[in-house]
ZATORVO-217987 format. One record per atom (N, C-alpha, C): x, y, z. Coordinates in steps of 0.001 Angstrom, whole numbers, padded with zeros to 6 digits, always signed. Example, Ala and Ser with C-alpha at 12.3 -4.5 7.8 and 13.67 -1.06 7.14 Angstrom:
% ZATORVO-217987
+013190-005690+007800
+012300-004500+007800
+013200-003300+007800
+012850-002250+007080
+013670-001060+007140
+012900+000030+007870
//
This chain:
% ZATORVO-217987
+000921-001191+000131
+000332-000154+000077
+000989+001467-000102
+000523+002429-000930
+001284+003653-000822
+000979+003981+000227
+002158+004842+000713
+001731+005997+002006
+002002+007197+001643
+001117+008341+002405
+000949+009438+001964
+002449+010412+002062
+003620+010111+002872
+004562+010462+003014
+005842+009701+002776
+006496+009735+001840
+008010+009581+001728
+008850+009677+002649
+009285+008163+003422
+009977+008226+004388
+011563+007976+004064
+011984+008308+002995
+013179+008335+002567
+014163+009053+003254
+013507+010161+003480
+014730+011161+004384
+014151+011330+005588
+014468+010994+006571
+014623+011432+007977
+014618+012899+008267
+014049+013623+009078
+013853+014784+009532
+015316+015426+009864
+016190+014197+010481
+017466+014813+010805
+018392+015272+009474
+018169+014132+008588
+019170+014187+007514
+018640+015008+006843
+017154+015727+006555
+016554+016802+005865
+017037+018007+006693
+017498+018059+007762
+017964+019298+008613
+019396+019210+008182
+019909+018080+007974
+021358+018382+007882
+021561+019056+006417
+021005+018618+005346
+021061+019060+004252
+020943+020731+003913
+019975+020899+004788
+019257+022240+004720
+020599+023209+005354
+021068+022744+006090
+022372+023286+007093
+023702+023194+006058
+023957+022076+005625
+024729+022257+004187
+024939+022781+003127
+023427+023215+002569
+023290+024449+001695
+023434+025577+001850
+023042+025848+003283
+023432+027378+003388
+024731+027666+003780
+025237+026618+004286
+026912+026484+004730
+027489+027306+003220
+027006+026257+002325
+027915+026144+000979
+027684+027569+000292
+026192+027766+000154
+025998+029072-000827
+026395+030413+000201
+026516+030541+001434
+027104+031434+002289
+028640+031631+002462
+029155+030397+002414
+030577+030198+002352
+031084+030753+001123
+030465+030276-000045
+030855+030713-001547
+030798+032140-001814
+029607+032843-001069
+029747+034296-001259
+030760+035128-000362
+030964+034418+000605
+032375+035158+001513
+033929+034902+000797
+033852+033549+000438
+035258+033347-000413
+035291+034071-001544
+034195+034344-002415
+034411+035186-003911
+034756+036783-003413
+034225+037190-002182
+034707+038433-001660
+036359+038217-001555
+037011+037444-000962
+038320+037717-000425
+039075+037112-001214
+038640+036255-002847
+039644+036167-003885
+039278+037096-004723
+038705+038094-004730
+038751+039129-005787
+039886+039645-006582
+041100+039676-005708
+042419+039930-006592
+042696+038871-007391
+042137+037843-007291
+043007+036725-008206
+041843+036171-009003
+042217+037097-010188
+040994+036765-011291
+040754+035472-011796
+041742+034795-012155
+041577+033271-012669
+040852+032247-011984
+041552+032370-010392
+040965+031571-009347
+039576+031983-008900
+039279+033434-008939
+037794+033662-008437
+036980+033361-009722
+037169+033108-011014
+036611+032636-012221
+036203+031246-012193
+037170+030316-011816
+037071+028789-011774
+036005+028966-010533
+036711+029356-009113
+035644+028826-008589
+034626+029050-008524
+033816+030545-009227
+032977+030827-009339
+031998+030054-010155
+032617+029816-011312
+031863+028387-012172
+031359+026989-011449
+032763+026877-010688
+032632+025433-010189
+031532+025621-008952
+031665+026703-008085
+030569+026885-006793
+029244+027118-007315
+029166+028041-008121
+027852+028618-009463
+026795+027200-009345
+027871+026447-010194
+027118+024846-010885
+026778+023873-009536
+027521+023996-008633
+027791+023019-007556
+026365+022998-006847
+026136+024653-006757
+025460+025485-005498
+023791+025158-006422
+023970+025271-007383
+022258+025490-008107
+021742+023442-007929
+022687+022518-008264
+022528+021176-008144
+022071+020807-006684
+023167+021435-005493
+022558+020667-004197
+021633+021559-004019
+020993+022954-004410
+019802+023466-004088
+018619+022820-004726
+018751+022736-005508
+017705+021681-006298
+017301+020317-005463
+018537+019485-005408
+018634+018180-004698
+017801+018303-003564
+018318+019248-002623
+017791+019520-001004
+016554+019919-001292
+015947+020602-002107
+014310+021062-002450
+013442+020185-002627
+014091+019436-003828
+013040+018187-004188
+013259+016605-003074
+013830+016833-002129
+014062+016085-001142
+013304+016574-000424
+012984+017785-000106
+012294+018163+000984
+010776+017708+000442
+010510+018415-001057
+009123+018110-001620
+008785+017121-001577
+009930+016028-001560
+009317+014347-001796
+008673+014074-000452
+008850+014448+000534
+008564+014257+001749
+007113+014383+002394
+006638+015390+001377
+005449+016125+001660
+004488+015166+001468
+002928+015344+001952
+002093+014599+001662
+001418+014527+000369
+000812+013178-000077
+000805+013037-001577
-000006+014364-002047
-000585+014963-001604
-001900+015877-002110
-001082+017036-002821
-000279+017238-002166
+000749+018626-002313
+002066+018258-002820
+002443+017153-002526
+003637+016840-003254
+003820+016966-005046
+002788+016745-005813
+003308+017111-006860
+003503+018466-007226
+002472+019488-006628
+002833+020913-006847
+003903+021242-006260
+004521+020696-004880
+005436+021483-004488
+006827+020644-005162
+006804+019754-006202
+007873+019332-006834
+007937+020234-008113
+006619+020411-008439
+006715+021161-009704
+007121+022970-009476
+006873+023196-008146
+007461+024679-007732
+009238+024677-007438
+009655+023317-006862
+011095+023099-006789
+011517+023484-008166
+011224+023061-009365
+011788+023356-010325
+011608+024221-011506
+010337+024537-011251
+009986+025625-011989
+010004+027389-011077
+009776+027168-010005
+009786+028404-008983
+011025+029181-009134
+012001+028757-008867
+013562+029273-009208
+013456+030187-010546
+012811+029198-011500
+012917+030162-012856
+011584+031485-012889
+010746+031199-012323
+009686+032147-012344
+010262+033277-011184
+010582+033172-010349
+011576+034085-009253
+012706+034869-009875
+013315+034296-011016
+014510+034871-011463
+013921+035756-012591
+012923+035448-013503
+012477+036300-014363
+011651+037317-014042
+011029+036945-012780
+010177+037892-011946
+010991+039263-011568
+012462+038807-010919
+013236+039708-010377
+014190+040175-011487
+014291+039568-012766
+015199+040460-013499
+014731+041011-015118
+013333+040893-015067
+012187+041318-016251
+011441+042136-015594
+010201+041781-014637
+009180+042302-014348
+009248+043601-013166
+010272+043230-012613
+010697+044491-011362
+011492+045550-012386
+012213+045354-013049
+012594+046572-013758
+012000+046995-014785
+011137+046006-015421
+010191+047019-016142
+009011+047941-015640
+008563+047463-014269
+008163+048360-013221
+008999+049510-012871
+010087+049384-012400
+010998+050299-011906
+011603+051263-013390
+011410+050857-014468
+011341+051576-015526
+010390+052756-015730
+009242+051933-015680
+007840+052474-016069
+007783+053505-014505
+008163+053620-013394
+007863+054620-012293
+008722+055694-012801
+010201+055318-013240
+011009+056783-013705
+010616+057051-014941
+009867+056876-015849
+009676+057573-017156
+008619+058544-016723
+007824+058563-015567
+007382+059829-014939
+007787+060937-013747
+009157+060767-013596
+009939+061359-012865
+011115+062059-013758
+011787+063082-013030
+012539+064250-013622
+013967+063279-013889
+014857+064013-014210
+016203+063623-014686
+017031+062885-013614
+016881+063293-012444
+017576+062919-011171
+016323+061742-010469
+015070+061360-010965
+014363+060595-009905
+013683+061229-009070
+013646+062680-008862
+013526+063139-007466
+012290+064122-007738
+011673+064130-008802
+010518+064837-009091
+009390+064262-010052
+008265+064580-009811
+007194+063833-010555
+006970+064877-011577
+006910+064394-013158
+006765+065204-014190
+005390+064762-015083
+005039+063843-014855
+003784+063388-015438
+004318+062691-016506
+003567+063223-017772
+003856+062983-019353
+004923+063586-019945
+005587+064509-019418
+006966+065374-020005
+007754+064286-020720
+007971+063484-020274
+009160+062783-020807
+008682+062079-022070
+007508+061730-021924
+006762+060874-023135
+006929+062065-024356
+006185+063037-023910
+005980+064564-024927
+007185+064660-025392
+008530+064407-024566
+009795+064513-025093
+010002+063535-026554
+009674+062457-026004
+009721+060846-026808
+009057+061173-028389
+007844+061855-028233
+007363+061728-029204
+007310+063401-030156
+007814+064219-029489
+008146+065532-030054
+009335+065704-030754
+010443+065393-029950
+011699+066309-029970
+012626+065784-031358
+012944+066673-032153
+013663+066393-033420
+014364+065007-033428
+015286+064932-032355
+016242+063732-032633
+015161+062514-032321
+014309+062659-031546
+013545+061201-031132
+012621+061197-032666
+012342+061890-033406
+011597+061855-034611
+012428+061474-035577
+013750+061968-035692
+014599+061308-036783
+014836+059474-036243
+015146+059204-035245
+015217+058187-034829
+014103+057154-034582
+013097+057719-034750
+011971+056756-035111
+011842+056891-036725
+012071+057624-037706
+012112+057889-038999
+013386+056391-039445
+014367+056534-038649
+015458+055663-039064
+015288+054256-038963
+014589+053736-037519
+013863+052649-037083
+012871+052088-038188
+012223+053077-038604
+011109+052631-039524
+011881+052099-040913
+012626+052657-041204
+013768+052502-042410
+014194+051004-042172
+015035+050619-040798
+015625+049462-040893
+014302+048554-040656
+013047+048597-040112
+012262+047964-040083
+011849+047412-041767
+011291+048534-042659
+011084+048407-043920
+012074+047725-044626
+012932+048149-044840
+014016+047537-046029
+014881+046554-045427
+015485+046852-043911
+016476+045755-043553
+015769+044545-043105
+014511+044763-042711
+013546+043134-042730
+013682+042550-043827
+012530+043692-045053
+012187+043041-046296
+013645+042519-046856
+014657+043313-047038
+015679+042124-047975
+016104+041226-047435
+016640+040987-045874
+017038+039838-045386
+016051+038692-045519
+014532+038910-045632
+013709+037909-046076
+013366+037236-047043
+013890+038619-048020
+013937+038111-049853
+014861+037627-049971
+016101+038023-049385
+017508+037518-050120
+017161+035931-049525
+017030+035736-048398
+017084+034354-047629
+016076+033456-048584
+014944+033817-048537
+014191+033206-049678
+014800+032909-050588
+015159+033476-051670
+015934+033430-053069
+016982+032434-052640
+017919+032905-051945
+018891+031772-051746
+018686+030560-051097
+017545+030419-050093
+017105+028918-049939
+016669+028182-050982
+015899+028830-051802
+015112+028104-053262
+016433+027876-054127
+017428+029009-054699
+018202+028342-055610
+019364+027573-055130
+019953+027406-053773
+020812+026561-053062
+020038+025138-052853
+018937+024941-052902
+018299+024105-052739
+018368+023033-054236
+018391+023556-055374
+018700+023070-056597
+020007+022844-057093
+020850+023290-056123
+022673+022931-056291
+023399+021966-056053
+024400+021717-056714
+025326+020663-056098
+025659+020849-054938
+026374+022411-054638
+027045+022859-053718
+026433+023547-052962
+025287+022925-052344
+024263+023415-051596
+025104+023508-050053
+025610+022668-049763
+026077+022891-048418
+027451+023820-048189
+027741+023982-049475
+028956+024943-049523
+028483+026571-049605
+027441+026688-050410
+026697+027883-050392
+026170+028725-049200
+025293+027349-048618
+024682+027637-047432
+025700+028080-046191
+026961+027286-046344
+027650+027578-045002
+028412+028923-044870
+028556+029411-046587
+029100+030816-047086
+028039+031818-046617
+026944+031729-046842
+026145+032722-046380
+025715+032437-044895
+026022+031509-044251
+025152+031747-042587
+026540+031971-041786
+027786+031938-042736
+028915+032103-041819
+029049+033704-041157
+028481+034729-041713
+028472+036190-040766
+027606+035762-039412
+026601+034989-039147
+025787+034699-037886
+026809+034422-036772
+028270+033865-037297
+028846+033691-036175
+029617+034922-035872
+029458+035923-036524
+030188+037202-035741
+029148+038022-035026
+030014+038799-033999
+029177+039586-033227
+028606+040790-033744
+027677+041536-033203
+027153+042512-034118
+028563+043971-034144
+028855+043928-032907
+030281+044758-032493
+031101+044313-033786
+031763+043084-033915
+032766+042734-034770
+032215+043082-036113
+031042+042631-036595
+030573+043331-037944
+031100+044726-038058
+030308+045444-036755
+030351+047136-037129
+032281+047448-037702
+033078+046643-036729
+034494+046805-036854
+035038+046354-038061
+034380+045510-038799
+034665+044918-040274
+034467+046152-041301
+032770+046123-041054
+032362+047331-041817
+033138+048756-041767
+033533+049285-040984
+034261+050350-040950
+035223+050693-041817
+035945+049338-042149
+037273+049014-043131
+036533+049101-044373
+035772+048619-044737
+034893+048421-045907
+034509+049852-046217
+034089+050717-045359
+033564+051747-045684
+034636+053124-045171
+035983+052643-045036
+036908+053731-044557
+037158+054727-045630
+037387+055573-044953
+037699+057091-045902
+038773+057915-045239
+039715+058164-046364
+040905+058960-046043
+040735+060447-045908
+040060+060447-046763
+039710+062270-046969
+040565+062887-047761
+039989+063693-048374
+040654+065124-049285
+042008+065193-048758
+043108+065735-049636
+044402+066275-049208
+045376+065350-048713
+045112+063598-048691
+045792+062976-048309
+046537+062116-049502
+047877+062099-049587
+048232+061690-050820
+048401+060008-050370
+047484+059318-050086
+047883+058091-049608
+046816+056876-050286
+046643+055735-050330
+045940+054915-051144
+044738+054507-050123
+043434+054807-050737
+042249+054413-050017
+042203+052779-049274
+042237+052848-048171
+042111+051942-047193
+040667+051015-047626
+039849+051675-047625
+038414+051091-047576
+038334+050381-048873
+037305+049159-048512
+037140+048339-049855
+036324+049109-050935
+035018+049729-050542
+034537+050271-051769
+035354+051259-052336
+035696+052208-051576
+036771+053541-052115
+037797+052902-052848
+037949+051837-052785
+039690+051387-053485
+038787+051018-054598
+037720+050147-054603
+036999+050211-056088
+036457+051452-056735
+036296+052116-056070
+035749+053033-056890
+036726+053848-057221
+038082+053919-056717
+039052+054984-057245
+039530+054110-058275
+039555+052606-058097
+040371+051871-059329
+039717+052058-060563
+038438+052344-060382
+037787+052722-062024
+037380+054024-062355
+038476+054761-061754
+038183+056446-061944
+037549+057047-061499
+036807+056508-060243
+035749+057441-059601
+036822+058174-058515
+035546+059065-057500
+036057+059527-056572
+035657+059160-055202
+036310+058906-054599
+036390+058392-052650
+035472+059379-051931
+034381+058435-051373
+033275+058981-050761
+033596+058448-049301
+033193+059822-048402
+033028+059578-047238
+031245+058950-046990
+031245+057559-047047
+030067+056891-047120
+029260+057056-045951
+029675+056890-044685
+029012+057022-043407
+028550+058466-043133
+028753+059679-043899
+028390+060790-043603
+027656+061222-044192
+027060+060616-045351
+025916+061006-046304
+024656+060946-045919
+023937+062387-045293
+022631+062390-044930
+021895+061215-045577
+021340+060262-044837
+019846+059932-044959
+020545+058332-045924
+021185+058557-046857
+021719+057333-047589
+022583+056451-046490
+023409+057225-045517
+024149+056499-044692
+023301+055447-043958
+021994+055393-043902
+021102+054826-042971
+021312+053362-043760
+020996+053273-045253
+020891+052447-045863
+022245+051352-045963
+023267+052257-045642
+024695+051476-045995
+025097+050607-044570
+024348+051234-043529
+024197+050689-041947
+023194+049210-042117
+021957+049593-043035
+021117+048632-043185
+022010+046919-043821
+022865+047542-044688
+023586+046360-045619
+024173+045865-044657
+024996+046096-043293
+025312+045214-042497
+024500+044153-042090
+023132+044952-041742
+022194+043833-041218
+021821+042931-042025
+021639+043093-043476
+021120+041943-044281
+022186+041288-044041
+023643+041762-044125
+024934+040604-044417
+024614+039654-043155
+024536+040100-042231
+024375+039303-040650
+023285+038371-040939
+022121+038798-041278
+020931+038292-040771
+019946+037311-042040
+020840+037606-043324
+020419+036683-044044
+020850+035130-044272
+021463+035004-043568
+022009+033507-043342
+021104+033135-042379
+020633+033697-041216
+019336+033168-040698
+018361+032915-041146
+017626+033695-041962
+016647+033615-042530
+016551+032471-043818
+017668+032351-044374
+018171+031185-045396
+018017+029657-044750
+018475+029649-043695
+018791+028357-042924
+016779+027902-042399
+016330+028939-041771
+014758+028873-041276
+014245+028456-042407
+014081+029259-043529
+013059+029269-044630
+013665+027798-045770
+014984+027475-045482
+015463+026149-046466
+014767+025033-045590
+014931+024885-044624
+013971+023735-043595
+012652+023648-043939
+012026+024732-044034
+010774+024840-044238
+010087+024124-045598
+011068+024751-046612
+011060+024160-048080
+011505+022895-048272
+012283+022456-047660
+012486+020899-047673
+011501+019816-047038
+010462+020215-046099
+009523+019960-045514
+008140+019801-046505
+008516+020432-047849
+007258+020208-048495
+007303+018994-049175
+006007+018275-049206
+005825+016823-049816
+006209+016563-051447
+007625+015750-051430
+007907+015808-052843
+006486+015415-053922
+005582+014898-053585
+004352+014427-054323
+003717+015631-055046
+003557+017081-054135
+002950+018185-054721
+003208+018874-055573
+004824+019004-055450
+005592+019431-056857
+005627+018643-058074
+005652+017375-057838
+005353+016035-059022
+004256+016426-059509
+003180+016408-058727
+001625+016609-059608
+001866+017882-060376
+002030+019229-059764
+002061+020213-060121
+002926+020177-061908
+004191+019300-061888
+005029+019146-062842
+004059+018479-063806
+003397+017429-063545
+002482+016424-064282
+001256+017401-065010
+000905+018524-063999
-000264+018982-064733
+000006+020164-065452
+001486+020504-065773
+001729+021253-066576
+002567+022495-066089
+002641+022775-064775
+003283+023695-064088
+004826+024329-064414
+004784+025326-064544
+006746+025572-064496
+007127+026085-063202
+008477+026457-063318
+009068+026448-061817
+008369+027824-061226
+008218+029033-062059
+007638+030311-061212
+006431+029836-060784
+005565+028887-061349
+004071+028757-061174
+004391+027671-059577
+004997+026868-059670
+005260+025863-058395
+005496+027185-057385
+006515+027824-057431
+007319+028929-056568
+006136+029465-056021
+005640+030266-056695
+004508+031283-056295
+003223+030770-055695
+002799+029543-056372
+001429+028937-056340
+001547+027805-054948
+002335+027019-054968
+002781+026043-054082
+003922+026514-053079
+005467+026674-053152
+005942+026967-052094
+005906+027948-051566
+005394+029174-051514
+005454+030200-050797
+004019+030114-049889
+002999+029781-050669
+001794+029436-049710
+001999+028264-048456
+002956+027227-048909
+002823+026249-048193
+003696+026746-046930
+005048+027652-047207
+006116+028092-046099
+005830+029436-045462
+004418+029990-045844
+004006+031335-045469
+004075+031335-043685
+003779+030438-043259
+003652+030660-041817
+005287+030615-041322
+006281+029928-041910
+007487+030369-041584
+008376+031298-042135
+007694+031763-043115
+008215+033072-043736
+007622+034423-042651
+006650+034174-042397
+006102+035151-041251
+006921+035094-039864
+006885+034099-039644
+007896+033893-037997
+009108+034692-038234
+009968+034358-039264
+011289+034784-039636
+011184+036261-039676
+010178+036884-040613
+010266+038493-040438
+009650+039170-039462
+008917+038480-038473
+008759+039142-036957
+010091+039024-036330
+010780+037742-036294
+011782+037674-035645
+012818+038969-036104
+013284+038979-037267
+014287+039932-037754
+013355+041594-037730
+012122+041681-037694
+011466+042739-036961
+011706+043131-035816
+011715+042189-035090
+011991+042886-033441
+013624+043104-033264
+014497+042349-034187
+016018+042912-033976
+015908+044095-034588
+015274+044447-035643
+015630+045782-036175
+014862+047119-035407
+013685+046552-034474
+013385+047559-033707
+014335+047670-032435
+015170+047341-031846
+015783+047302-030922
+017255+047042-031271
+017602+047655-032511
+018736+048062-032972
+019743+048660-032149
+021052+048142-032021
+021639+049310-031224
+023386+049356-031611
+024041+047982-031464
+025335+047840-031684
+025963+048149-032927
+025183+048181-034157
+025876+048555-035252
+026098+050080-035392
+024794+050744-035207
+024838+051940-035226
+025941+052718-034110
+025838+052178-033179
+027021+052395-032038
+028370+052480-032375
+028930+051089-033209
+030172+051330-033502
+030350+051823-034834
+029486+052010-035767
+029732+052777-037024
+029505+054155-036729
+028649+054838-036668
+028515+056407-036109
+028344+056941-035140
+027954+056035-033985
+027652+056712-032888
+026233+057050-032498
+025325+057104-033743
+024276+057641-034125
+024351+059348-034568
+025547+059435-034627
+025581+060884-035486
+025521+060679-036987
+025429+062077-037578
+025413+062145-039098
+023921+061514-039655
+022732+062007-038902
+021578+061295-039450
+020877+059786-039146
+021807+058986-038576
+022155+057496-038375
+021164+057032-036916
+020769+058282-036125
+020282+057454-034846
+019261+056850-034549
+019209+055598-033615
+018295+054873-033698
+017581+055279-031837
+016468+054470-031887
+015791+054826-030639
+016594+054092-029418
+017494+052834-029643
+018084+052179-028620
+019311+052841-028428
+020055+053583-029247
+020864+054535-029227
+020699+055492-028414
+019790+056504-028720
+019104+057487-028002
+018912+057231-026438
+018256+056110-026380
+018302+055670-024867
+019562+055574-024196
+020490+054937-024969
+022007+054968-024494
+022294+056376-024170
+022288+056921-024869
+023171+058259-024688
+022350+059066-023458
+020751+058989-023581
+019921+059957-022487
+020045+058999-021122
+020722+058086-021103
+020807+057272-019571
+022244+057809-019402
+023200+057292-020094
+024775+057100-019897
+025499+058314-020063
+025087+059057-021028
+025820+060310-021734
+025393+061595-020556
+024054+061834-020991
+023324+062933-020626
+023046+062722-018780
+022637+061425-018691
+022184+061293-017166
+021063+061789-016704
+019948+061741-018147
+018342+061782-017813
+017953+060401-017972
+017657+059783-016612
+016809+058655-016334
+015379+058803-016801
+014919+060092-016452
+013379+060074-016805
+013100+060082-018377
+014039+060688-019618
+013476+060878-020673
+014169+059227-021011
+015467+058659-020370
+015804+057306-021220
+014507+056270-020680
+014097+056244-019472
+013487+055176-019168
+011860+055475-020118
+011584+056937-020793
+010329+056871-021348
+010574+056428-022589
+011711+056586-023459
+012134+055934-024436
+012256+054488-024185
+012885+053624-023526
+012334+052336-023088
+011330+052045-023039
+010126+052822-022283
+009274+052012-022259
+008589+052115-023787
+008365+053600-024422
+008016+053406-025966
+008539+052541-026917
+009685+051969-026546
+010191+050877-027313
+009495+049632-027139
+009524+049240-025721
+008824+048049-025239
+007217+047974-025873
+006397+048937-025812
+005135+049255-026458
+004974+048843-027923
+006506+049363-028483
+006356+048760-029797
+006728+047567-030266
+007368+047261-029414
+007686+045493-029711
+006741+044391-029155
+006172+044649-027896
+004943+043436-027277
+004590+043166-028265
+003425+044423-029482
+002312+043352-029923
+003140+042910-031225
+004095+042909-031435
+005049+041863-032429
+005029+040576-031574
+005955+040649-030369
+005826+039517-029953
+004486+038555-029672
+003676+039176-029397
+002280+038689-028652
+001984+038206-030165
+001662+038487-031314
+001696+038059-032579
+002310+036638-032955
+003324+036824-032705
+004511+035523-033025
+004272+034537-031781
+003739+034956-030581
+003404+033932-029700
+002350+033213-030108
+001049+033919-030622
-000153+033400-031009
-000102+032684-032123
+000753+033212-033010
+000817+032132-034241
+001460+030718-034046
+002551+030648-033126
+003373+029764-032676
+002247+028708-032094
+001302+029151-031189
+000409+028611-030556
-000668+027980-031562
-000731+028465-032091
-002028+028253-033432
-001573+027162-034250
-000013+027158-034605
+000391+026156-035645
+000633+024869-034933
+000883+025273-033467
+001110+023708-032441
-000344+023184-032493
-001573+023925-032580
-002606+023386-032255
-003197+022480-033714
-002657+023339-034901
-003223+022826-036127
-002475+021820-036559
-000972+021275-035545
-000350+019993-035726
-001111+018868-034960
//
């Protein structure tokens, strides 16, 4: 007969495990403080102690949950494994969001209530309007080019003998950080300037001058420099779009295409009438994912231009307001606006994902 309480762990054993866990956690924090001057030793200890402490904590909490009455045991075990994650999410996501919302109604130093003045700044300041315009350019052109090029490469590579080679080359930039990509493209757009009797080291200017053209400061050209930056995003994100869309294309049953060929359909008809409708949910998912990236874009603009010369974006202006100008109220308002813009896209993505799971 099953019992309501699991007696594998005696109260004394559980108490000893709890004391051991407290000693390990507390002693680890104290030891980390004492070895801060020894960076390598501190790093090794932090990793080892962190992983070991987490495993010990889960083990002890699970042991306590298993000794509880049957009616609440399943709930207790679920709380043991899901509870810490929920607490961490609440601490790292919900609380900062609420704090940012509160700061958005306060002054520069969070010592005076200013109402909606910070939001009025976010929607009326010329620099903010420029940032909104630039983010709109990134959303429309950056996202469109990434998805369209990813789709075309996925379709064309699928018919090539060297599919793996082509896909590897296109996907390779994904391994580069956004900051690293910015540094690479700074050399591509590099401009020495007039009056210097030296060879242009920028790739584009070197090509232009080799054909008799005149070197240009590409990142200083108003408005168009935004598109030169968007090229970097396309270079980075096309590989992601290609891989996801290629997987969806390969999932199309071969019988459908064979039936279309038998009925006299050509390649273009199959592409627009069969392939596109079949993978449309995947295209939408890829589009919304890249769209979110373009909304919160920061690294590329920060590294390439710092937001100068008409290339500023919302996330960079938030950074400047908070860490350069020290205006936490305006920075928080910008962060709230950015969150409000991103949330509908996230909700649509989640709803679409759930709907497709239900259909399956």
